[in-house]
Every structure is written in structure tokens, then in C-alpha cells.
N, CA, C and O atoms as CSV, one atom per row, in Angstrom:
chain,resi,resn,atom,element,x,y,z
A,1,MET,N,N,58.494,44.128,108.912
A,1,MET,CA,C,59.536,43.513,109.682
A,1,MET,C,C,59.026,42.226,110.277
A,1,MET,O,O,58.029,42.208,110.999
A,2,THR,N,N,59.705,41.171,109.975
A,2,THR,CA,C,59.313,39.890,110.535
A,2,THR,C,C,60.439,39.354,111.394
A,2,THR,O,O,61.614,39.570,111.096
A,3,GLN,N,N,60.082,38.653,112.462
A,3,GLN,CA,C,61.057,38.020,113.328
A,3,GLN,C,C,60.935,36.519,113.161
A,3,GLN,O,O,59.841,36.000,112.940
A,4,LYS,N,N,62.054,35.820,113.266
A,4,LYS,CA,C,62.072,34.392,113.010
A,4,LYS,C,C,61.276,33.624,114.052
A,4,LYS,O,O,60.336,32.913,113.697
A,5,ASP,N,N,61.628,33.747,115.342
A,5,ASP,CA,C,60.905,32.996,116.357
A,5,ASP,C,C,60.337,33.907,117.440
A,5,ASP,O,O,59.937,33.426,118.500
A,6,GLY,N,N,60.296,35.187,117.194
A,6,GLY,CA,C,59.679,36.119,118.122
A,6,GLY,C,C,60.617,36.646,119.195
A,6,GLY,O,O,60.329,37.683,119.792
A,7,ASN,N,N,61.727,35.969,119.462
A,7,ASN,CA,C,62.656,36.402,120.509
A,7,ASN,C,C,63.857,37.142,119.961
A,7,ASN,O,O,64.505,37.887,120.696
A,8,GLU,N,N,64.167,36.961,118.708
A,8,GLU,CA,C,65.329,37.584,118.091
A,8,GLU,C,C,65.013,39.013,117.670
A,8,GLU,O,O,63.981,39.263,117.048
A,9,PRO,N,N,65.907,39.966,118.009
A,9,PRO,CA,C,65.689,41.331,117.512
A,9,PRO,C,C,65.958,41.367,116.017
A,9,PRO,O,O,66.686,40.519,115.501
A,10,PRO,N,N,65.387,42.332,115.317
A,10,PRO,CA,C,65.621,42.418,113.878
A,10,PRO,C,C,67.086,42.753,113.605
A,10,PRO,O,O,67.739,43.425,114.403
A,11,HIS,N,N,67.582,42.286,112.488
A,11,HIS,CA,C,68.958,42.560,112.072
A,11,HIS,C,C,69.038,43.988,111.564
A,11,HIS,O,O,68.311,44.376,110.649
A,12,LEU,N,N,69.947,44.783,112.180
A,12,LEU,CA,C,70.122,46.169,111.771
A,12,LEU,C,C,71.265,46.256,110.788
A,12,LEU,O,O,72.287,45.589,110.947
A,13,VAL,N,N,71.091,47.074,109.777
A,13,VAL,CA,C,72.100,47.237,108.746
A,13,VAL,C,C,72.816,48.554,108.968
A,13,VAL,O,O,72.175,49.582,109.188
A,14,ALA,N,N,74.147,48.532,108.912
A,14,ALA,CA,C,74.943,49.747,109.084
A,14,ALA,C,C,74.802,50.624,107.851
A,14,ALA,O,O,74.767,50.130,106.724
A,15,VAL,N,N,74.722,51.941,108.078
A,15,VAL,CA,C,74.581,52.901,106.995
A,15,VAL,C,C,75.778,53.838,107.027
A,15,VAL,O,O,76.137,54.350,108.088
A,16,ASP,N,N,76.401,54.068,105.873
A,16,ASP,CA,C,77.521,55.006,105.734
A,16,ASP,C,C,78.659,54.704,106.698
A,16,ASP,O,O,79.244,55.624,107.269
A,17,GLY,N,N,78.979,53.441,106.886
A,17,GLY,CA,C,80.113,53.077,107.708
A,17,GLY,C,C,79.834,53.043,109.195
A,17,GLY,O,O,80.733,52.739,109.979
A,18,ASP,N,N,78.583,53.352,109.614
A,18,ASP,CA,C,78.249,53.258,111.026
A,18,ASP,C,C,78.217,51.802,111.435
A,18,ASP,O,O,77.913,50.926,110.625
A,19,ILE,N,N,78.530,51.544,112.690
A,19,ILE,CA,C,78.511,50.180,113.187
A,19,ILE,C,C,77.130,49.907,113.776
A,19,ILE,O,O,76.630,50.682,114.591
A,20,ALA,N,N,76.529,48.815,113.364
A,20,ALA,CA,C,75.198,48.460,113.844
A,20,ALA,C,C,75.267,48.137,115.333
A,20,ALA,O,O,76.220,47.509,115.792
A,21,ALA,N,N,74.252,48.569,116.088
A,21,ALA,CA,C,74.245,48.393,117.537
A,21,ALA,C,C,74.203,46.924,117.941
A,21,ALA,O,O,74.955,46.508,118.822
A,22,ASN,N,N,73.340,46.134,117.314
A,22,ASN,CA,C,73.264,44.717,117.665
A,22,ASN,C,C,73.468,43.866,116.421
A,22,ASN,O,O,72.589,43.110,116.007
A,23,ALA,N,N,74.646,44.010,115.842
A,23,ALA,CA,C,75.005,43.188,114.687
A,23,ALA,C,C,75.254,41.768,115.166
A,23,ALA,O,O,75.857,41.579,116.223
A,24,PRO,N,N,74.807,40.758,114.416
A,24,PRO,CA,C,74.944,39.390,114.868
A,24,PRO,C,C,76.387,38.913,114.960
A,24,PRO,O,O,76.701,38.103,115.832
A,25,ASP,N,N,77.269,39.386,114.095
A,25,ASP,CA,C,78.654,38.941,114.075
A,25,ASP,C,C,79.550,40.160,114.193
A,25,ASP,O,O,79.502,41.035,113.328
A,26,PRO,N,N,80.374,40.249,115.247
A,26,PRO,CA,C,81.215,41.449,115.423
A,26,PRO,C,C,82.134,41.713,114.242
A,26,PRO,O,O,82.450,42.869,113.964
A,27,SER,N,N,82.569,40.681,113.545
A,27,SER,CA,C,83.454,40.910,112.399
A,27,SER,C,C,82.726,41.615,111.271
A,27,SER,O,O,83.355,42.302,110.467
A,28,GLU,N,N,81.404,41.459,111.197
A,28,GLU,CA,C,80.634,42.159,110.167
A,28,GLU,C,C,80.491,43.638,110.498
A,28,GLU,O,O,80.388,44.462,109.589
A,29,ALA,N,N,80.483,43.989,111.781
A,29,ALA,CA,C,80.267,45.375,112.203
A,29,ALA,C,C,81.521,46.220,112.042
A,29,ALA,O,O,81.413,47.430,111.843
A,30,ASP,N,N,82.715,45.624,112.120
A,30,ASP,CA,C,83.950,46.381,112.023
A,30,ASP,C,C,84.306,46.635,110.566
A,30,ASP,O,O,84.389,45.692,109.779
A,31,PRO,N,N,84.520,47.899,110.195
A,31,PRO,CA,C,84.946,48.166,108.821
A,31,PRO,C,C,86.365,47.655,108.622
A,31,PRO,O,O,87.179,47.699,109.544
A,32,SER,N,N,86.655,47.182,107.447
A,32,SER,CA,C,87.985,46.656,107.169
A,32,SER,C,C,88.980,47.800,107.039
A,32,SER,O,O,88.595,48.948,106.817
A,33,ALA,N,N,90.243,47.481,107.177
A,33,ALA,CA,C,91.293,48.494,107.069
A,33,ALA,C,C,91.311,49.110,105.679
A,33,ALA,O,O,91.623,50.292,105.527
A,34,ALA,N,N,90.981,48.322,104.665
A,34,ALA,CA,C,90.958,48.843,103.295
A,34,ALA,C,C,89.881,49.908,103.140
A,34,ALA,O,O,90.098,50.909,102.457
A,35,ASP,N,N,88.715,49.706,103.770
A,35,ASP,CA,C,87.640,50.696,103.683
A,35,ASP,C,C,88.047,51.999,104.352
A,35,ASP,O,O,87.778,53.080,103.826
A,36,ILE,N,N,88.689,51.904,105.502
A,36,ILE,CA,C,89.115,53.101,106.216
A,36,ILE,C,C,90.166,53.845,105.405
A,36,ILE,O,O,90.100,55.067,105.270
A,37,GLY,N,N,91.137,53.113,104.864
A,37,GLY,CA,C,92.185,53.737,104.062
A,37,GLY,C,C,91.639,54.404,102.813
A,37,GLY,O,O,92.100,55.478,102.426
A,38,ALA,N,N,90.650,53.767,102.174
A,38,ALA,CA,C,90.060,54.344,100.967
A,38,ALA,C,C,89.346,55.645,101.299
A,38,ALA,O,O,89.408,56.603,100.528
A,39,ASN,N,N,88.665,55.684,102.448
A,39,ASN,CA,C,87.969,56.894,102.853
A,39,ASN,C,C,88.967,58.006,103.161
A,39,ASN,O,O,88.750,59.159,102.788
A,40,ASP,N,N,90.067,57.661,103.844
A,40,ASP,CA,C,91.098,58.651,104.138
A,40,ASP,C,C,91.711,59.204,102.855
A,40,ASP,O,O,91.993,60.398,102.756
A,41,ASP,N,N,91.915,58.328,101.876
A,41,ASP,CA,C,92.475,58.782,100.599
A,41,ASP,C,C,91.536,59.757,99.907
A,41,ASP,O,O,91.982,60.754,99.340
A,42,ALA,N,N,90.243,59.478,99.949
A,42,ALA,CA,C,89.265,60.378,99.331
A,42,ALA,C,C,89.271,61.725,100.037
A,42,ALA,O,O,89.192,62.769,99.389
A,43,VAL,N,N,89.365,61.708,101.358
A,43,VAL,CA,C,89.391,62.960,102.118
A,43,VAL,C,C,90.662,63.739,101.806
A,43,VAL,O,O,90.621,64.962,101.667
A,44,ARG,N,N,91.796,63.038,101.695
A,44,ARG,CA,C,93.057,63.715,101.362
A,44,ARG,C,C,93.000,64.356,99.974
A,44,ARG,O,O,93.518,65.454,99.771
A,45,LEU,N,N,92.368,63.663,99.019
A,45,LEU,CA,C,92.213,64.242,97.683
A,45,LEU,C,C,91.358,65.504,97.735
A,45,LEU,O,O,91.658,66.492,97.064
A,46,LYS,N,N,90.302,65.468,98.528
A,46,LYS,CA,C,89.431,66.633,98.680
A,46,LYS,C,C,90.203,67.784,99.320
A,46,LYS,O,O,90.059,68.937,98.912
A,47,ILE,N,N,91.025,67.469,100.326
A,47,ILE,CA,C,91.837,68.492,100.979
A,47,ILE,C,C,92.798,69.126,99.976
A,47,ILE,O,O,92.953,70.347,99.946
A,48,THR,N,N,93.438,68.297,99.160
A,48,THR,CA,C,94.374,68.801,98.156
A,48,THR,C,C,93.679,69.747,97.186
A,48,THR,O,O,94.216,70.801,96.848
A,49,ALA,N,N,92.488,69.372,96.741
A,49,ALA,CA,C,91.740,70.222,95.802
A,49,ALA,C,C,91.356,71.548,96.457
A,49,ALA,O,O,91.464,72.604,95.834
A,50,LEU,N,N,90.906,71.494,97.714
A,50,LEU,CA,C,90.525,72.726,98.412
A,50,LEU,C,C,91.736,73.625,98.665
A,50,LEU,O,O,91.641,74.847,98.550
A,51,GLU,N,N,92.876,73.015,99.010
A,51,GLU,CA,C,94.091,73.807,99.220
A,51,GLU,C,C,94.549,74.481,97.930
A,51,GLU,O,O,95.023,75.617,97.953
A,52,GLN,N,N,94.407,73.781,96.807
A,52,GLN,CA,C,94.775,74.377,95.512
A,52,GLN,C,C,93.866,75.561,95.191
A,52,GLN,O,O,94.334,76.602,94.728
A,53,GLU,N,N,92.572,75.398,95.436
A,53,GLU,CA,C,91.635,76.511,95.200
A,53,GLU,C,C,91.975,77.682,96.120
A,53,GLU,O,O,91.895,78.837,95.701
A,54,HIS,N,N,92.353,77.399,97.363
A,54,HIS,CA,C,92.730,78.434,98.329
A,54,HIS,C,C,93.947,79.217,97.828
A,54,HIS,O,O,93.976,80.446,97.900
A,55,ARG,N,N,94.951,78.494,97.321
A,55,ARG,CA,C,96.156,79.158,96.773
A,55,ARG,C,C,95.808,79.990,95.541
A,55,ARG,O,O,96.306,81.104,95.384
A,56,ASP,N,N,94.957,79.455,94.671
A,56,ASP,CA,C,94.552,80.189,93.470
A,56,ASP,C,C,93.846,81.490,93.831
A,56,ASP,O,O,94.086,82.531,93.219
A,57,LEU,N,N,92.974,81.420,94.828
A,57,LEU,CA,C,92.286,82.634,95.263
A,57,LEU,C,C,93.276,83.642,95.841
A,57,LEU,O,O,93.149,84.845,95.609
A,58,ASP,N,N,94.248,83.159,96.585
A,58,ASP,CA,C,95.261,84.038,97.155
A,58,ASP,C,C,96.027,84.770,96.049
A,58,ASP,O,O,96.263,85.975,96.137
A,59,ASN,N,N,96.409,84.031,95.016
A,59,ASN,CA,C,97.117,84.643,93.880
A,59,ASN,C,C,96.232,85.649,93.150
A,59,ASN,O,O,96.697,86.719,92.760
A,60,ALA,N,N,94.968,85.311,92.966
A,60,ALA,CA,C,94.049,86.216,92.274
A,60,ALA,C,C,93.841,87.500,93.068
A,60,ALA,O,O,93.765,88.587,92.494
A,61,ILE,N,N,93.751,87.370,94.394
A,61,ILE,CA,C,93.584,88.557,95.247
A,61,ILE,C,C,94.807,89.454,95.131
A,61,ILE,O,O,94.677,90.672,95.007
A,62,GLU,N,N,96.001,88.853,95.171
A,62,GLU,CA,C,97.230,89.652,95.042
A,62,GLU,C,C,97.268,90.398,93.713
A,62,GLU,O,O,97.639,91.571,93.664
A,63,MET,N,N,96.885,89.715,92.639
A,63,MET,CA,C,96.894,90.358,91.322
A,63,MET,C,C,95.895,91.501,91.254
A,63,MET,O,O,96.197,92.556,90.696
A,64,LEU,N,N,94.699,91.302,91.821
A,64,LEU,CA,C,93.692,92.362,91.797
A,64,LEU,C,C,94.121,93.565,92.640
A,64,LEU,O,O,93.852,94.709,92.272
A,65,GLU,N,N,94.786,93.309,93.765
A,65,GLU,CA,C,95.213,94.409,94.633
A,65,GLU,C,C,96.348,95.226,94.021
A,65,GLU,O,O,96.525,96.394,94.369
A,66,GLU,N,N,97.118,94.624,93.115
A,66,GLU,CA,C,98.215,95.349,92.468
A,66,GLU,C,C,97.701,96.348,91.442
A,66,GLU,O,O,98.327,97.380,91.201
A,67,ARG,N,N,96.545,96.034,90.834
A,67,ARG,CA,C,95.993,96.926,89.808
A,67,ARG,C,C,95.239,98.073,90.459
A,67,ARG,O,O,94.587,97.896,91.488
A,68,MET,N,N,95.331,99.221,89.867
A,68,MET,CA,C,94.570,100.360,90.359
A,68,MET,C,C,93.643,100.827,89.268
A,68,MET,O,O,94.100,100.854,88.125
A,69,PRO,N,N,92.465,101.177,89.467
A,69,PRO,CA,C,91.685,100.913,90.675
A,69,PRO,C,C,91.268,99.442,90.711
A,69,PRO,O,O,91.072,98.818,89.668
A,70,TYR,N,N,91.139,98.915,91.884
A,70,TYR,CA,C,90.742,97.516,92.005
A,70,TYR,C,C,89.325,97.400,92.553
A,70,TYR,O,O,88.801,98.318,93.184
A,71,ASP,N,N,88.731,96.258,92.297
A,71,ASP,CA,C,87.344,96.004,92.674
A,71,ASP,C,C,87.301,95.478,94.108
A,71,ASP,O,O,87.591,94.309,94.363
A,72,ARG,N,N,86.937,96.356,95.033
A,72,ARG,CA,C,86.905,95.975,96.448
A,72,ARG,C,C,85.905,94.864,96.725
A,72,ARG,O,O,86.170,93.972,97.531
A,73,LEU,N,N,84.765,94.914,96.065
A,73,LEU,CA,C,83.727,93.908,96.292
A,73,LEU,C,C,84.210,92.526,95.854
A,73,LEU,O,O,83.989,91.537,96.552
A,74,ALA,N,N,84.864,92.462,94.707
A,74,ALA,CA,C,85.376,91.178,94.221
A,74,ALA,C,C,86.434,90.622,95.173
A,74,ALA,O,O,86.458,89.424,95.459
A,75,ILE,N,N,87.303,91.499,95.656
A,75,ILE,CA,C,88.338,91.066,96.595
A,75,ILE,C,C,87.716,90.594,97.907
A,75,ILE,O,O,88.144,89.591,98.480
A,76,GLN,N,N,86.717,91.312,98.373
A,76,GLN,CA,C,86.033,90.933,99.609
A,76,GLN,C,C,85.382,89.555,99.464
A,76,GLN,O,O,85.460,88.729,100.374
A,77,ARG,N,N,84.750,89.313,98.337
A,77,ARG,CA,C,84.117,88.010,98.093
A,77,ARG,C,C,85.157,86.894,98.023
A,77,ARG,O,O,84.931,85.797,98.535
A,78,MET,N,N,86.293,87.173,97.391
A,78,MET,CA,C,87.352,86.160,97.303
A,78,MET,C,C,87.917,85.834,98.682
A,78,MET,O,O,88.196,84.675,98.989
A,79,LYS,N,N,88.084,86.855,99.502
A,79,LYS,CA,C,88.611,86.628,100.850
A,79,LYS,C,C,87.617,85.823,101.693
A,79,LYS,O,O,88.012,84.971,102.488
A,80,LYS,N,N,86.346,86.099,101.510
A,80,LYS,CA,C,85.327,85.337,102.229
A,80,LYS,C,C,85.342,83.875,101.780
A,80,LYS,O,O,85.219,82.968,102.603
A,81,ARG,N,N,85.490,83.653,100.484
A,81,ARG,CA,C,85.578,82.286,99.951
A,81,ARG,C,C,86.810,81.571,100.506
A,81,ARG,O,O,86.756,80.381,100.815
A,82,LYS,N,N,87.919,82.301,100.631
A,82,LYS,CA,C,89.138,81.718,101.199
A,82,LYS,C,C,88.903,81.256,102.635
A,82,LYS,O,O,89.369,80.186,103.027
A,83,LEU,N,N,88.178,82.064,103.425
A,83,LEU,CA,C,87.880,81.677,104.802
A,83,LEU,C,C,87.004,80.429,104.863
A,83,LEU,O,O,87.210,79.560,105.710
A,84,ILE,N,N,86.037,80.346,103.971
A,84,ILE,CA,C,85.169,79.164,103.908
A,84,ILE,C,C,85.994,77.937,103.553
A,84,ILE,O,O,85.826,76.876,104.155
A,85,LEU,N,N,86.886,78.078,102.575
A,85,LEU,CA,C,87.750,76.968,102.185
A,85,LEU,C,C,88.641,76.537,103.348
A,85,LEU,O,O,88.833,75.344,103.581
A,86,LYS,N,N,89.180,77.505,104.069
A,86,LYS,CA,C,90.050,77.187,105.207
A,86,LYS,C,C,89.283,76.396,106.264
A,86,LYS,O,O,89.820,75.444,106.829
A,87,ASP,N,N,88.040,76.776,106.537
A,87,ASP,CA,C,87.206,76.045,107.496
A,87,ASP,C,C,86.946,74.621,107.023
A,87,ASP,O,O,86.994,73.683,107.818
A,88,GLN,N,N,86.671,74.456,105.724
A,88,GLN,CA,C,86.432,73.122,105.174
A,88,GLN,C,C,87.690,72.263,105.269
A,88,GLN,O,O,87.613,71.082,105.607
A,89,ILE,N,N,88.839,72.849,104.973
A,89,ILE,CA,C,90.104,72.113,105.044
A,89,ILE,C,C,90.364,71.668,106.480
A,89,ILE,O,O,90.751,70.524,106.718
A,90,THR,N,N,90.152,72.571,107.435
A,90,THR,CA,C,90.353,72.238,108.845
A,90,THR,C,C,89.423,71.115,109.284
A,90,THR,O,O,89.847,70.201,109.991
A,91,ALA,N,N,88.169,71.174,108.875
A,91,ALA,CA,C,87.206,70.129,109.242
A,91,ALA,C,C,87.617,68.773,108.663
A,91,ALA,O,O,87.486,67.745,109.327
A,92,LEU,N,N,88.113,68.774,107.429
A,92,LEU,CA,C,88.536,67.519,106.811
A,92,LEU,C,C,89.791,66.970,107.484
A,92,LEU,O,O,89.926,65.757,107.640
A,93,HIS,N,N,90.714,67.850,107.886
A,93,HIS,CA,C,91.902,67.403,108.609
A,93,HIS,C,C,91.495,66.751,109.935
A,93,HIS,O,O,92.068,65.737,110.334
A,94,GLU,N,N,90.516,67.332,110.608
A,94,GLU,CA,C,90.047,66.775,111.873
A,94,GLU,C,C,89.340,65.439,111.667
A,94,GLU,O,O,89.322,64.596,112.565
A,95,GLN,N,N,88.763,65.250,110.495
A,95,GLN,CA,C,88.113,63.980,110.179
A,95,GLN,C,C,89.152,62.863,110.066
A,95,GLN,O,O,88.904,61.732,110.483
A,96,ILE,N,N,90.307,63.188,109.501
A,96,ILE,CA,C,91.368,62.186,109.358
A,96,ILE,C,C,92.072,61.953,110.689
A,96,ILE,O,O,92.254,60.810,111.110
A,97,LEU,N,N,92.467,63.039,111.348
A,97,LEU,CA,C,93.162,62.957,112.632
A,97,LEU,C,C,92.355,63.699,113.680
A,97,LEU,O,O,92.597,64.881,113.922
A,98,PRO,N,N,91.394,63.023,114.311
A,98,PRO,CA,C,90.554,63.720,115.301
A,98,PRO,C,C,91.382,64.146,116.512
A,98,PRO,O,O,92.340,63.471,116.886
A,99,ASP,N,N,91.008,65.258,117.112
A,99,ASP,CA,C,91.691,65.807,118.269
A,99,ASP,C,C,91.161,65.095,119.515
A,99,ASP,O,O,90.190,65.534,120.131
A,100,ILE,N,N,91.817,63.989,119.876
A,100,ILE,CA,C,91.374,63.190,121.014
A,100,ILE,C,C,92.279,63.500,122.196
A,100,ILE,O,O,93.501,63.377,122.111
A,101,ILE,N,N,91.668,63.899,123.286
A,101,ILE,CA,C,92.433,64.174,124.503
A,101,ILE,C,C,92.582,62.852,125.251
A,101,ILE,O,O,91.596,62.227,125.640
A,102,ALA,N,N,93.827,62.444,125.443
A,102,ALA,CA,C,94.069,61.151,126.095
A,102,ALA,C,C,94.224,61.288,127.576
A,102,ALA,O,O,94.433,60.292,128.270
């Protein structure tokens, strides 16, 4: 790390959309609206995929429960996977619309 004249702090680079603490130009530190929208779109696509998997598991569980005898262990694992998916979906929803108390 080299400094130009000894008094200037080093230039910090933002990582993964974080805003640098002492960025030289405030316009460089603010992410553009297009970047934010693109990230939201990616999160929405991920949510859609997880919701589809959640519905598929629900249908598979219903089908397995209708058959006799059914595999309790397989159903238990599917239900556990559904809960994990639900937690992931909730976390992604909070990422898009954070719960801010005003």
C-alpha cells in the first residue's frame, strides 16, 4: 500500500455492493438504481424457484400419504425440506422488503 503524499488515506474499494467508508467521490459509493433493481430481480427469481420446489414437495407428500403403506421417513424428510425452503423464502423476502420500524 502506497500513499501519494503521506496525508491521504488509501482508497478503499467496495466489495459485493458495500459502500466504502471513505470513498473519494460520493457518487461512486452509491449503487445505481439499475444495480439495485437487477439484484432484486435475481432475488425474486430465486424466490419463485424455491416456491415452486415447495409446492412440488407439498404435492409429492400428498401423493405419498394417499398410498398405503407409505414411507414415513421419506415424508418426514420432505416435510423438513419444506420447512427449510420456507425459511429461505422468508429470508429472501426480507432481503427485498426489510422490516424497518419507523
